C-alpha positions as CSV (number, residue, x, y, z in Angstrom):
1,X,93.1,109.7,102.5
2,X,90.8,108.2,105.1
3,X,92.4,105.1,106.6
4,X,92.9,105.5,110.3
5,X,91.7,108.3,112.6
6,X,88.8,109.0,115.0
7,X,85.0,109.2,114.4
8,X,82.4,111.0,116.5
9,X,78.9,110.5,115.3
10,X,79.2,110.8,111.6
11,X,82.2,113.1,111.7
12,X,85.8,111.9,110.9
13,X,89.0,113.4,112.4
14,X,92.7,113.0,111.7
15,X,93.4,114.9,115.0
16,X,92.4,113.2,118.2
17,X,92.3,116.4,120.2
18,X,89.7,117.8,117.8
19,X,87.8,114.6,118.0
20,X,87.7,114.9,121.8
21,X,86.7,118.5,121.6
22,X,83.8,117.7,119.3
23,X,82.7,114.7,121.4
24,X,82.7,116.9,124.5
25,X,80.3,119.3,122.8
26,X,78.1,116.4,121.6
27,X,77.9,113.9,124.4
28,X,75.0,112.3,122.6
29,X,77.2,111.0,119.8
30,X,79.0,107.6,119.9
31,X,82.8,107.8,119.4
32,X,85.6,105.4,118.5
33,X,88.9,104.8,116.6
34,X,88.4,104.6,112.9
35,X,90.3,101.9,111.0
36,X,89.4,101.5,107.3
37,X,85.8,101.3,108.1
38,X,84.7,102.5,104.7
39,X,85.9,99.2,103.2
40,X,86.0,96.9,106.2
41,X,82.3,97.4,107.0
42,X,81.5,95.8,103.6
43,X,83.7,92.8,104.0
44,X,83.0,89.3,105.2
45,X,85.3,88.8,108.1
46,X,84.0,85.3,109.0
47,X,85.5,83.6,106.0
48,X,89.2,83.2,105.5
49,X,90.3,84.4,102.0
50,X,91.5,81.5,99.8
51,X,94.4,83.4,98.4
52,X,97.9,82.9,99.8
53,X,98.9,85.8,102.0
54,X,102.0,86.4,100.0
55,X,99.9,86.9,96.9
56,X,97.7,89.4,98.7
57,X,100.7,91.3,99.9
58,X,102.1,91.5,96.3
59,X,98.7,92.7,95.0
60,X,98.8,95.5,97.6
61,X,102.3,96.5,96.5
62,X,101.1,96.7,92.9
63,X,98.0,98.7,94.0
64,X,100.1,101.3,95.8
65,X,102.5,101.6,92.9
66,X,99.7,102.2,90.5
67,X,97.8,104.6,92.8
68,X,100.7,106.9,93.8
69,X,103.4,108.8,92.0
70,X,105.7,108.8,95.1
71,X,106.2,106.0,97.6
72,X,108.3,106.4,100.8
73,X,108.9,103.3,102.8
74,X,110.0,103.8,106.4
75,X,112.3,100.9,107.1
76,X,113.5,99.8,110.5
77,X,115.0,96.3,109.7
78,X,112.3,94.8,111.8
79,X,110.1,91.9,110.6
80,X,107.1,94.0,109.5
81,X,108.9,96.6,107.4
82,X,111.2,93.9,106.0
83,X,108.3,91.8,104.8
84,X,106.9,94.9,103.0
85,X,110.3,95.7,101.5
86,X,110.8,92.1,100.3
87,X,107.5,92.0,98.6
88,X,108.3,95.1,96.6
89,X,111.9,93.9,95.8
90,X,111.1,90.3,95.0
91,X,108.4,91.4,92.4
92,X,110.4,94.3,91.0
93,X,108.0,96.9,92.1
94,X,109.9,100.1,92.5
95,X,109.9,102.3,95.7
96,X,111.1,105.9,95.3
97,X,112.6,106.5,98.8
98,X,113.5,104.2,101.7
99,X,114.0,106.0,105.0
100,X,116.0,104.6,108.0
101,X,116.0,106.6,111.2
102,X,118.6,106.4,113.9
103,X,118.7,108.0,117.4
104,X,121.4,110.6,118.0
105,X,124.7,109.1,116.8
106,X,124.3,106.6,113.9
107,X,127.2,104.4,115.0
108,X,126.2,104.2,118.7
109,X,125.7,100.7,120.1
110,X,122.0,101.3,120.8
111,X,121.5,101.9,117.0
112,X,122.3,98.3,116.2
113,X,118.9,97.8,114.6
114,X,119.3,100.7,112.2
115,X,122.9,99.8,111.4
116,X,121.7,96.3,110.4
117,X,118.9,97.8,108.3
118,X,121.4,100.1,106.5
119,X,123.7,97.1,105.9
120,X,120.9,95.0,104.5
121,X,119.8,97.8,102.1
122,X,123.4,98.2,100.9
123,X,123.6,94.4,100.3
124,X,120.6,94.4,98.1
125,X,121.1,97.8,96.5
126,X,121.2,96.4,93.0
127,X,117.7,95.1,93.5
128,X,116.2,98.4,94.8
129,X,115.6,99.8,91.3
130,X,117.3,103.1,92.1
131,X,115.4,103.8,95.3
132,X,117.0,106.6,97.2
133,X,118.1,105.5,100.7
134,X,117.6,108.2,103.3
135,X,119.7,107.5,106.4
136,X,118.9,110.2,108.9
137,X,118.4,111.0,112.6
138,X,115.1,110.8,114.3
139,X,113.5,114.1,115.5
140,X,114.8,115.1,118.9
141,X,112.6,116.1,121.8
142,X,112.5,119.7,120.7
143,X,111.2,119.1,117.2
144,X,107.8,118.1,115.9
145,X,104.7,117.6,118.1
146,X,106.4,116.7,121.4
147,X,105.1,118.2,124.6
148,X,108.4,120.1,124.9
149,X,107.1,122.2,122.0
150,X,103.8,123.2,123.5
151,X,102.9,126.7,122.4
152,X,99.4,127.1,123.9
153,X,97.6,125.1,121.2
154,X,96.7,121.5,122.4
155,X,95.7,120.6,118.8
156,X,99.4,120.8,117.8
157,X,100.6,118.5,120.6
158,X,100.7,114.7,120.1
159,X,97.7,113.1,121.6
160,X,99.7,110.5,123.5
161,X,101.3,113.4,125.5
162,X,104.9,112.1,125.0
163,X,108.0,114.2,125.0
164,X,109.1,112.8,121.7
165,X,107.3,113.5,118.4
166,X,104.7,111.1,117.1
167,X,104.6,109.8,113.6
168,X,106.6,109.2,110.4
169,X,104.6,112.0,108.7
170,X,106.0,114.6,111.1
171,X,109.5,113.2,110.6
172,X,109.3,113.4,106.8
173,X,107.8,116.9,106.9
174,X,110.7,118.3,109.0
175,X,113.7,116.2,107.7
176,X,112.7,116.1,104.0
177,X,110.3,119.0,103.2
178,X,110.8,118.6,99.4
179,X,109.9,114.9,99.5
180,X,107.0,115.6,101.9
181,X,105.7,118.1,99.3
182,X,105.7,115.3,96.6
183,X,103.9,113.0,99.0
184,X,101.2,115.6,99.7
185,X,100.7,116.1,96.0
186,X,100.4,112.5,95.0
187,X,102.1,109.9,97.3
188,X,102.0,108.1,100.5
189,X,104.3,106.9,103.4
190,X,104.3,103.1,103.6
191,X,104.7,101.5,107.0
192,X,104.7,97.9,108.3
193,X,102.0,98.8,110.9
194,X,100.6,96.6,113.6
195,X,100.3,92.9,113.7
196,X,96.8,91.4,113.9
197,X,95.2,91.9,117.3
198,X,92.9,88.9,117.6
199,X,91.0,88.0,120.8
200,X,88.6,85.4,122.1
201,X,85.4,86.7,123.8
202,X,83.5,85.1,126.8
203,X,81.5,83.0,124.4
204,X,84.7,81.5,122.7
205,X,84.3,83.6,119.5
206,X,87.4,85.1,118.0
207,X,87.4,88.7,116.7
208,X,89.9,91.3,115.5
209,X,90.0,94.8,117.1
210,X,92.5,97.7,117.3
211,X,93.2,100.5,119.8
212,X,94.7,103.7,118.6
213,X,97.4,103.7,121.3
214,X,99.1,100.6,119.7
215,X,100.2,102.7,116.8
216,X,101.7,106.2,117.2
217,X,101.1,106.9,113.5
218,X,97.4,106.5,113.9
219,X,95.4,109.3,112.2
220,X,98.0,110.5,109.8
221,X,96.5,111.3,106.5
222,X,99.5,110.5,104.3
223,X,100.2,107.0,105.7
224,X,99.3,103.7,104.0
225,X,99.7,101.2,106.9
226,X,100.5,98.1,104.8
227,X,98.3,95.5,106.6
228,X,95.4,97.9,106.7
229,X,95.2,98.8,103.1
230,X,92.4,99.4,100.7
231,X,91.7,95.7,100.0
232,X,90.4,94.1,103.3
233,X,91.3,90.6,102.2
234,X,95.0,91.1,103.3
235,X,94.0,92.1,106.8
236,X,91.3,89.4,107.0
237,X,93.7,86.7,105.8
238,X,96.4,87.5,108.4
239,X,93.7,87.8,111.2
240,X,92.5,84.3,110.3
241,X,96.0,82.9,110.2
242,X,96.6,84.4,113.7
243,X,93.2,83.0,114.9
244,X,94.1,79.5,113.5
245,X,97.4,79.6,115.5
246,X,95.5,80.7,118.7
247,X,93.0,77.8,118.2
248,X,95.7,75.3,117.5
249,X,97.6,76.3,120.6
250,X,94.6,77.0,122.8
251,X,95.3,80.7,123.5
252,X,92.9,83.5,123.8
253,X,94.7,86.5,122.2
254,X,97.7,87.5,120.1
255,X,98.3,90.7,122.2
256,X,99.4,88.4,125.1
257,X,102.5,87.5,123.0
258,X,103.1,90.8,121.3
259,X,103.4,92.5,124.8
260,X,104.8,89.5,126.6
261,X,108.3,88.1,127.1
262,X,107.8,84.7,125.5
263,X,110.0,85.4,122.5
264,X,109.8,81.8,121.1
265,X,106.0,81.9,120.9
266,X,106.1,85.4,119.6
267,X,108.2,84.4,116.6
268,X,106.2,81.2,116.1
269,X,103.1,83.3,115.7
270,X,104.9,85.7,113.4
271,X,106.0,82.9,111.1
272,X,102.4,81.8,110.9
273,X,101.7,84.7,108.6
274,X,105.1,84.6,106.8
275,X,107.2,87.2,108.6
276,X,110.9,86.6,109.0
277,X,113.9,88.6,110.1
278,X,117.1,89.8,108.4
279,X,119.3,89.1,111.4
280,X,119.1,87.1,114.7
281,X,119.3,90.5,116.5
282,X,115.6,91.1,115.6
283,X,114.5,87.8,117.2
284,X,115.1,89.4,120.6
285,X,112.8,91.8,122.2
286,X,114.4,95.1,123.2
287,X,111.4,96.8,124.7
288,X,111.5,95.8,128.4
289,X,112.6,97.9,131.3
290,X,111.5,100.4,133.8
291,X,109.4,103.1,132.1
292,X,109.3,106.8,132.8
293,X,105.9,107.9,134.0
294,X,104.6,111.3,135.1
295,X,101.2,112.3,136.6
296,X,100.2,113.9,133.3
297,X,102.5,112.5,130.6
298,X,103.3,108.9,129.5
299,X,106.9,108.7,128.2
300,X,107.1,105.1,127.0
301,X,110.8,105.0,127.4
302,X,112.7,102.2,129.2
303,X,116.1,101.4,130.6
304,X,117.3,99.7,127.3
305,X,117.1,103.0,125.5
306,X,118.8,105.3,127.9
307,X,116.3,105.8,130.7
308,X,118.6,107.9,132.8
309,X,119.3,110.4,130.0
310,X,115.6,110.9,129.3
311,X,114.9,111.2,133.0
312,X,117.3,114.1,133.4
313,X,115.9,115.8,130.3
314,X,112.3,115.5,131.7
315,X,113.4,116.6,135.2
316,X,114.4,119.9,133.6
317,X,111.2,120.2,131.7
318,X,109.1,119.7,134.8
319,X,110.4,122.9,136.2
320,X,109.4,125.0,133.2
321,X,106.4,127.2,132.4
322,X,105.5,125.0,129.4
323,X,105.1,122.0,131.6
324,X,102.7,123.8,134.0
325,X,100.7,125.4,131.2
326,X,100.2,122.1,129.4
327,X,99.4,120.2,132.6
328,X,96.7,122.8,133.4
329,X,95.2,122.3,130.0
330,X,95.1,118.5,130.5
331,X,93.5,119.0,134.0
332,X,90.8,121.3,132.5
333,X,90.0,118.8,129.7
334,X,89.6,116.0,132.2
335,X,87.2,118.2,134.3
336,X,85.2,119.1,131.2
337,X,84.7,115.5,130.2
338,X,86.2,112.6,132.2
339,X,85.2,110.0,129.6
340,X,88.4,110.6,127.6
341,X,91.0,110.7,130.5
342,X,92.1,108.3,133.2
343,X,94.3,109.9,135.9
344,X,95.1,112.7,133.4
345,X,96.2,110.3,130.7
346,X,94.3,110.2,127.4
347,X,92.2,107.1,127.1
348,X,92.7,104.8,124.1
349,X,89.8,104.5,121.6
350,X,88.8,101.1,120.2
351,X,88.0,100.4,116.6
352,X,85.0,98.3,115.5
353,X,85.1,94.7,116.6
354,X,85.4,92.3,113.6
355,X,84.3,88.8,114.3
356,X,86.1,86.0,112.5
357,X,83.6,83.2,113.2
């Protein structure tokens, strides 16, 4: 599958470290994040599709069901994955597995989101058409492709240099190897994926564009990010709905609200393209707080999710041989080609700009 990844010249990569290595050897080549370019390049982004967005979403559910033998939906209870789940359920399109991941103890207070997700699934179990619900723990820091597990091969380390693993694909591979094998043979992991990132340029023209750092699942070959599917009309439709909202309210970009603290406008924008929540809990933003940052590694954790605990864990790691070895590799890579690093952090790569007018 070739949906998201990285491209250097004419060569496509699912692994960003390999893309960086290749780009370093070929500085004459252009490079960027790849996002469904094989279909999106052929589409007319300047015209809003006439179909209702709900109809386009249903069509995409049907497409996935016909294409794959095994469908695994990663469900968080959040607005995006709930919209995906509801389209399948409302139209009696079966899903094989629905996975809900909690952190450490399932009944802990900070797992309120996954508890609500599990309760919601239990309440609609009769409508799930025998889908198997997988309620399981997330990978800890010593599993998967976290920096804690560095073994001398940068290619096996997550490109965001976090001390937790990146990606649903890695989680499924480790927690459910038998299901992972089915997906590899003929299946996909369905995710809600990002909301439309729409911006206004200096000339007042609106365009959609994505950066790999916004989605830690970027580049995984077994994923079907729902809004970025095979039919570009679904993505184009929601981008135009977002653009219409920006024009109506005289704003310049959706990202301002996705990363901002104005919850009311954030949800007003979401409702523009039909996304609602299963519980008032999800109408609050739980992503603000003091983040943990290191000279070499970006942790992306905040006080809401146990900042002190992670800080203690990382303090121990900083005194290990693994930390020093990986830090040295990062330093050498930056010296070799500084285009891909900023203060030892891996720079984000942008996808193609898609103008909407």
